[in-house]
N, C-alpha and C positions, 0 to 999 in steps of 0.2 A: 250548821250550814253544809259541812262536808257530808254529813249523814244524809241530808236531803238530796244533795247532788248524786250520791251513790244510789239512793232509792230511784231517782229519776233515770239514772243511767241503767239501772237494773231493769226498770220497766221498759225502757226503749230497747234494750238488748233482748228481753223476752218477746216483745212485740215483733222484733225483726226475725227472731227464730220462728215464731208461729207464722209469720208472713211467708217466709221461705218454704215452710212445710206445707202450707195450705194454698198458696197461690196456684200451683199446678191443678189442684182439684177445682178451684174456682174457675179457672180458664176452661177446664173440661166441661163443667156445667154450662158455662156461657155458650161454648161452641156447640153444645147439643141442640141449641135453638138457632144455629146459623143456617142460612139459606144455602150456602155453598157446600159442596161435598168435601172440600178440602179444608183442613184446619190451618189455613195460612192467613186468610183475610176475612173480615166480617162483611157479608154482602146483604144481610137482611134477616129479620126475625121470622121464625116458622116453627110449627109443631109437627111438620111432616115426617121427621125422623122418628118420632115417637109412634106415629101411625104405621110407618114402614117396619118398625121393630116388631109389631104384632104379626106381620106377614113374613118375616125373615125366619123361616123354619130352621135353616142351618144353624143360625146363631142361637135360637131358642133351644134347639136340641143340645147344643154344646153346654148351655147353662143348666139344662135338666141333668145331663150326664155329670157335670161338676157337682151339683147339689147331691145327687144320689151317692156318688163316690165319697164326698166329704162327710155326709151324715153317717154312712155305714162305717167308713174307716175310722172316724173319730170315736164313735160309740164303742167299736171293738177295741180300739187302742186304749181307751179309758178303762175298760174292764180289765184287759190283760195287763196294762201298765200299772194300774192301781194295785191289783193283786200281786204283781211282781215286786213292786216297791215295798208293800207291807211284808211280803214273805222274806225278802232280803234283809229288811230292817230288823225283823224279829229273829232271824236265824243266825246261827254262828256255825261256820263250817270252814274247813281248809279250802283255800283258793277263793275265798269271798272277795278279796281285793281284785283278783283276776276277772271274776264275773262282773264286778263293778266297772272295771276298765272296759270290758267288752260291750257294755251298754252304751258307751260313748262312741263306738265305731261308726254306727249309722249317722251320728251327728257330725263327725269330723271328716268322714270319707267324702271325696268329691262326688257330687251328684251324678256326673257323667259316668263315673266308674260304677256306681251303684246301679245306674240305669242299664248299662251294658251287662252287668252281672245278672241282674234280674231277667233281662231278655234272654240271655243264654240259658238260665235255669228253666224258664218257661218253655223254651224251645226243646231242651232235653227232656223235660217232663211231659211234652206233647200237649201243653195247655195253650189253646188258641188265644191270641191276643184279643182283649176286649175289656168290658166293664169289670169282669172278675179279676183279671190280671192287674188292672189299675187299682182295684180295692186292696188286693194283697200287697202290692208295691207300696201303697200309701200307708197301710198298716205297718209295714216293715220299718219305714223310716219315722213313723209317728210315735211308736211305742216308747222309744228311748227318751223322747222329749217328755212324755207323760210321766215316765218313771223318775226322771230327774226332778221335775216340778213337785211331784207327790213326795218324793224322798226329802226334799227341802222342807216341806210342811211337817213331815214326821220327825225331823230333827228337833223340833221344839215341843214334841208331844210328851205329856206326863204319863208314863207307864203305870204309875200307881193307881190311876183312875180305872184302868182295865183290871188290875189286880183286885181292887175293891169290888168291882162288879162281879168278878168270878167268885169272890168270897161270899157274896150275897146269893149265889146259886145260878148265876147266868151262864149259859153255855158259851163256848168260844164264838159260835155264829151270832148269838144274841149280843155278845159283847162287841163284836165287830160292827154289827148293824146299828146298835143303839149308842155306842160310845165312840169307837174308833172312827167310823165313817163320818158321822156328823162333825167330828173335830177336824178331820182333814179335808172336809168337803170343799172349802175354798181352793185348796190345792188341786183337787180333782176337777173342779170346774175350770180352773185356770189351765190345767193340762188339756182338758177337752177343747177349750177355745183355741189353744195353741195348735192342737192337732187339726182342728177344723180349718184354721187359717192356713197352715202349711199345705194342707190338701187342696184347698180351693185355689191356692196361688202357685202350685207346682207346674213347671214347664218341662224341665230337662228329663226327669225320670219318666214323666207321663209320655213324652215323645217316644221313648224306646219301647214302652210296654203297651201303648194304646193300639187298638186294632181298627179295622175298617169302619166299625159302627160305634166307636167310642171316643169321638173327638170331644175334648174338654174346652171350656171357655178360655182359659189362659192360652192353650195351644192355638185356638181359633184366632185370637187377637195377635199372638206372636207371628203367626204365619200370614197375616194380612198385609205385611209391610210391602210386598211387591207392588200392590196397587194403592197402598195407603189404608189406614184404619178408617173404616166407614163411619159416618155420623151415627149410625144405629148403635155402635159401641158406646159413643158418648151418652146417648139417651139411656141405654141400659145401665151404664155405670152411674148415671145420675140417680136412677131409681134405686140401685143397690146402695148408694151413698146415703140417700134419704132413709132407707130401711136400717142401715147400720147406725146412723146418728140417732134414730128413734130408739133403738135398742140400748145404746150407750146412755142416753139421757134418762130413760126409765130405770136402768140398772143403777145409775148414780143417785137418782132420787130415792130409790129403795135403800141403798147403802147409807145415805145420809139421813134416813128417817124423815124425809120431807113428804112422804106419802103415809097416811094413816094406816095402821095395821089392818083395819077392817077393809080397806080399799086395795090392799096389795094384791089379793087374789083376783079381784076384778080387773085390775090393771094388767096383771100377768096374763089373765085369760084373754083380754082384748089384744094384747101384743102377740100372743101365740096364734090367735085367730087370724090376725093380719099376716103373720109370716106364713101360716098354712094356706090362706087364700092366695098370696103371692106365688107360693110354690105350686099350688094347684093350677093357677092361671098359666104359669110357664109350662107345666106338664100338658095341659089341654091344648095350648097354642102350638106346642111342638109335636103333638101326636095326631095321627090321622087314622081313623078306623077303616083301614083298607086291607083286604087280604090279597097279598101278592103271590104270584105263582113262581116267581124267580127272584134272584138277587144279583146285584152287580156292585163290586167294591172298587171305587176309584181313588187313586192317590195322585194328588195334583197340587199346584200352587193354590193358595186360598182364593176363592171366588174367581177362578180362571175359566170357569164355564158358567154362563148365566143361569141363574136358578130356574127361569121359565123353560130353558132347554131341557134341564133334568126332569122337571115336573111333567113336561109333555112326553118324554120318553117313558116315564113311569106309567102315565095314563094310557099311552098307545099300546105298550107291550105288557102291561101289568107286571113289571119288574121293579123291585125296590132298589133304589140307588143309595148306597152308603158312601158319602163323600168325605174323605180325609185329606188333610193338607200338610205340606212341609214348607220350610222357610228357605231352602236352597237345594240345588241339585246334589250337593255333597251330603246334606242331611238325609236326603232320600236314599242315596247310595249306601250310606252308613247303616241305615235301618234295614235295608234289603239284605245287605251282606251279613249283618249281625244276627239274622234269623227272622227278620220281619216277614210275615207271610199273610196270605189271605187276600191279597190285592189282585184284581183282574185287569184293570186298565191303569197304566201309569203314564204321566206326561214327563218326558225327559228331553233335555237339550241335546243338540247334535253330538257333542263330544262325550256326553254321558251315555248315549246310545252306543257309541263306539266301545266304551269301556265295558258296559253291561253285556254287549254282544261277545266280546272277547272272553268275558268271564262265564260265558254260557248261562246267563241269567234270564234270557228271553226266549219266548216261544216263537216259532215261525208263524207268520200271518198269511193265511191263504187269501190272496187278493181276489181270487175267483169267487169268493163268498161276498165280496164287497161290490155290489152292483154300481155303486157311485164312485168307484176308484178312478174312473176316467175324468172326474171333475177336478182332480188335482193337477195343477200346472206342471209341465215338464221340467221347468227350472227348479222345482222343489224336490224332484225325484232323483234317485240314483246318485246321491251325493256321497262324499268320501266315507262317511260313517256307516253307510248301509247301501252299497252300490247297486244292489238289486231289489232294494226295499222288501227284503224277506222278513225283517223284524220291526219295521216302523211305518207309521202312517203320518205324513206331514200335517202339521196343525197351523202354527203361526210363526212368522219370522220377524225378528226385531233387529234394529241397527243402533249402534252407538254413534251419536252425532254431537255437534257443538251447538249450544244454545246461547244467544247473547241478548242483552237488553239494548235495543236499538236507540234508546235515549242516552245511553252512556258509551256505547261502542259504535264508532262511525262505520259506514259501509266500506267494505274492502280492507278494514283494519285487521280482520281475522279471516283467513281463507283456508287455513289448514291447521293441523296439530302443532306444527313447528312455530306458529305465531304465538302460541300460548307462553312461550319462553320470554317474551318481551318484558323488560324491566317495569314498564308502565303498568303492568297487570298485577303488581304485587298485592297479595292478600285478596284476590278478586275472583278466584275460581273454586267452584265446587266440582270435585272430580269423582267419577265412579270408583267405588271401592272394590276393584277387581284386579288382582295382581297380574294375571295372564293378559287381560285386556290393556291395562295401562302400560305395562312393560312392552307388550306387542306394539302399541301405538308409538312408543318411543323408538323401538327398533325400526319402524317404518320411516320415521323422520331421518334415520341414519341410512336409509336405503337397504335395510336388511329385511330378512323374511320375518313375517309376523309370528311364526312358530319356531323361531331360531333356537338351536340347541348348542351352538358353538360358545364355549365359556368365555373366550376373549371378546366376542361380539356382545355377549350379555353383560360383561363387565363394562364395556364402553357405554352400553345403554344405561347402566346403573349410574355411572358418572354424570351422564347428561340429565338423568331423571332427578338427581340430587339438586341440580341447578334450578329445577322447576319448583322445588319446595317452597321458596319464599312467596310464590304466586298462589299457592294452594291455601284456601280458607278452610276447607273441610273435605274429607273423603266420605262419600255417601252414595250408595247405589239405590237405596230403597226410598229415600225421601228427599232427594235433591230438589224436587219441584217446589217444596215449601220455601227453600232459600231463594229460588228464582222468582217465585210469585211475590214474596215479601220484599224483593229487591235488596236482599242482604248481600247478594253477589251479582255482578253483571254478566258473568260467564259461567257456563256449566257444560260438562261433558257427561251426557246421560243417555240412557236407553230411550228409544223413540216413544215409548209409552209415557215415561216420566216427562219427557219434553212436551208431548201432546197434552197431557193434563195441565201442565204449567202454562202452556200457550193459550189454553182455553180460558184460564183465569186472568192472565196478564197479557193483554193484546200488544204490548210493546216488545214482547219476546219474539225472536226470529231464529229459525233453524238454519244451520250452515252445514253442508256436507263437506267433510275434510278432504283436502286435495290429495292426501296420501292414500285414501281409500277407506271404505267403511269396515267397521268391526261387526261382523254378521253373526247371528245366532238363531237357529231354527228349533222350535219346540215340536216334539213329535209324540204321538200316541204309541205305546208299546204294551205288549201283554207279557207279564212276568212268567218265568218258568214255573210250572206246577199250578197254574191258575185252575181253580175248581169250576169256574164259570166262563170258560173260553168261548162257548157258543154265544152266550149273552154279551161277551166282550166284543165279538165280531159284529153282532147285531147293533151294538151301540156305535161302533166305528162307522158302520155303513149309514147309520142314522145321522150322525153329525156331518157326514159328507153330503147330505142332501143340501141343495142350494138354499132352500127356504129355511133350513135350520142353521146352516153355516153363516148366513148373512147376519145372524144375531151376534156372532163373534166380532164381525166387523163393526157393528154398531156399538158394542160394549168396550172394545179395546183398540187403541190406535196403533195396531200392528199391521203387518202385511198378511192378509189371509191367503193361505196356500190353495184355497179352493177357487179356481178360475170361474166356475159356474156362477159365483156370486157377483162377479164384476159388472154384469149388465144391471144388477139391482143396487149396486153401490153408488151412493151420492157422488156427484162430480167433484165436489170439493175434497173428498177423501181420495178419489182416484188421482187427483192432481197434487196431493200433498206429498212433499218429500219425506215426511215421516212414515207414511204408510206405503207409498210406492215411489221409492227413489228411482232416478233415471237408470236405464239399463246399463249405460256405460259406466256409471258409478258402482253398480252392483258387480260388474265384471272386475273391477279393481279391488273389491272387498275380500276379506279373509274370514274364515271360520277358525275357531279353536280346534286344534287337533291333539290327539293323545301323543305326548312327547316322551312318555316313559319316565325313566329315572331323571331326566333333565328337569323335571318339574321342581326338584329340590333346589336347584339354582334360582328359580323364580321365587320360591318361598324365602330363601335367604336374602335375596335382593329386596323383596318386599318388607321383610322384617327390619332390615337396615334402614330402608327409606321411611317407614312409618315411625320408627323409634328415634 
């Protein structure tokens, strides 16, 4: 009886483990057919995301790049790794243990350290970032894994078989090909699959060594969090899952001899044909047979310029646009300062323009070459970070606001940031994950400056912010909309874009402009120092300032468009929305982040203490 109970318990436990492992994949597949663009609520069944996947050239290019890099790097890693493993296994020399230990360095070293080291090496070697640097980097960290796996297989290898082959007249090469390699082939295949998996999945190292035209699929997905991962990602992931499951099932059938020997070649041929057709389809869909006369490399948030805008620029001026993306302003700065080059247009927030300008990282922009410069509103020009607009062209402005569920929060119950401290709101708030912003808001509730540097005042803000912790459900700047849409929390402090996307899905959500004033942030176009295509860059900046082009930004993103020439074309509901166009008197009370120098370390210390 006890044995039966244990068996039942074991089955339940196993089922629970598999459920936990696979439920996220099942949810992803289900939401690939969801009508809504957001993965928060089910709104209806559709195949449209699979159709749009075929026209999403940026996404398909990233998949193509990932497949090229993974195939090439894994093949080279298997060859070098296998030969290295066999050589070390058969050789006896002084310092062998040291060599063995060195093979583990790429495995144990933090990826960010390896990424920066490789970027510095490529910069010193004058190797331009791109597909080549990505392949070299992936080979570098994959070889060790292949060596370890193949060495493990060699540990159980019977050397006497090789000796017998040699006694029968076989050459060392023949012995290796006919005896050794077939015996260790399972380890070689396992090492190759591991190398392929590591390559196709890498983000951190790829971020540092990728160039303007070498965006990979993991980087593309990782950098899409600003506006949410698009449903096309779910659709593509579903296709890849089906492909992977098919390969695994066939491999298992062959391993367990469930497929007759005479049919194995036929099955493998069919499987390889399927993989080849899939890869060829991705290649064809992502490639365009167009000869361009120029090139422009853009570094921006993912999908922060509508694809039709880029395609029209390419068509009109016959200039190829290579679009690369980052996940935060700090990531962008880190890559630029660590030697990242080759970019011609970069989108940077106000405070980041200030930092890059002071570091002499920007080219001056001749606004005389921008015929549409006058389209930009005066309120967006000559701000603190670039008082004469020598280095930046205003793009879009966003604001941090309060969003509440009107079915749970009564009118007038929340008017400003200070109201968030009420005890009744325990475990009810999703707060933006931004140390400068959140601490700045707290300072404002204490009547202090948003960019305060006085240690005593900052300490006072820390004490007050700690009292807010019981009310915080989560810190999330990138996907707070999901919690608001699903009604997981009734209150959110979010960027206007997040709020706008959430309010479009959940009609009960209401935006509130905090009484203390708005936290403002303006994104700007800049041209990095040493740009090789500065003329093309200025041509692009003038192009996006055209009212007919810039209006596409307003339609795509619920931010404040800095181009006043678009306002007559802007729908009335957007012009009257506090998300896109807050009242002038509220803007006058708003604050921008400013470079506070060494005082930033106090903000980091406070944030670490608050979060922990």
